[in-house]
C-alpha positions, 0 to 999 in steps of 0.5 A: 856780599864784597870781597876783601883782599885777606893777607896772602902770607904763604897763602902762593906757592913762589912755583906759580910764578913760573905759569901761564895767568890763566892756570895759575894764583894771580896776586890782588894789587888790593891793601888786606883788610883787617879780617878779626874786624870785617868779620865783627862787621859782617856780623859772620858765624863761621869762616870756612877754610880753603886756603892752598894746601900748604898754606901753614901761616895763612890758614893759624893767621884766619884761625886767629881772627875766628878767635879774635872775632868770636867765629866760628871755624870750619878747616878744610884744608890738610893745616891741623888746626882742630887736631892739635892740642893746643889751637883745639884748647883755644876754641874752647876757652873762647866757647867756640866750636870748630870743625877739621882737619883736611875736609872729605868729598861726598865720594872721593877718592879717601872715602873711596879708598878707605871703604875698599880697606875696611872692607877687606879687614872687615872680610879678612883679608890681611892687606899687604900693600895699597896705593892712591895716585892722583892727578888733575888740571885743577890750581889745586893740582898745580900748586901740589907740584911744590912737594915741600907744600904736601907734608901736611896733605899727605899726612892726611889722606894717608892717616884717614885710609890707614886707620880702617886697618888692624895693623899699620902698614910701614912707610913702603908699603902705603903710598897716597899722594898728588901724582902730577898735574895734568892741564887738560884734566882740567878740574877733573881729578883721577884717582887710581888705587890699588891695594893687595892683600891674602886670603885665607891660605895666604892665597893672593887677591889683589884689587883696581879702582879709576875714580873720575871725579868733579873735584872742585864741588865735589866735598860742597855736600860735605861743608853744607853738612859742616855749617849746619852742624857747627849752627847747632853746635854755637845755638847749643853753646858747645865750645870746642872741636866738633869730635864727631862730625870732624870724624864724619865729614874730615879726614884729619879729625881728633879722633878716627872710627869707621865712617857707619860709626861717625854717620851714627855719631853726628845723628846722634849729635844732631837729635842732643843725645851727645854733646859734641 
């Protein structure tokens, strides 16, 4: 497989230039190709999008290339395509399936936070406030030092966790997002969680957790499943957002469900008992 240069657009944050080349993205001097044409030539069936956080124009460009080339789209990052009504309709009209947005890890900060919040709620605990702080040393965290690129990322992670509560928390009482870039951590990601709540009789209960993962490969298993599910959709000629797969595998799907329900929905989809 030949690696080819695509248009950069807003894919590289300006502040990256301030850091050493071995720590940041270095843009190739190659001339960008026509991505839609190359997709057609290659015979590709599915495009996986892992562009850097904040690449709004670049992600929309690749989504349009999929529409032009007749290729299914899996959006693994937090620019809202599959969960956006207008974009979803474009894929449906073209007869193409799409899955997204913002892929979960097999076991990462968001799925852990979601599960713990759901546990509090199902045991009758009132959640008053919570935070999720993340730091790492790879280019993903370096890219996210630019706060203006974080708007959709923060929305995606916050919505994913908050959807597990019966009553949503105020902006001041739920903080979720990247906190810093620590170069010596390299591809290691550290997550620090805290949940504060009240049990019967207004008795306080507080939980803290620390999670350490190898960041880059952490979503690989989910992405392999996403590819398989999109291939099923292509074979069955299903178009538009895959509701069940998106709910189970991504943080900001078109519709949120508890994870155990989303998993059951995916199994029903695989068995042909659910359209999407």
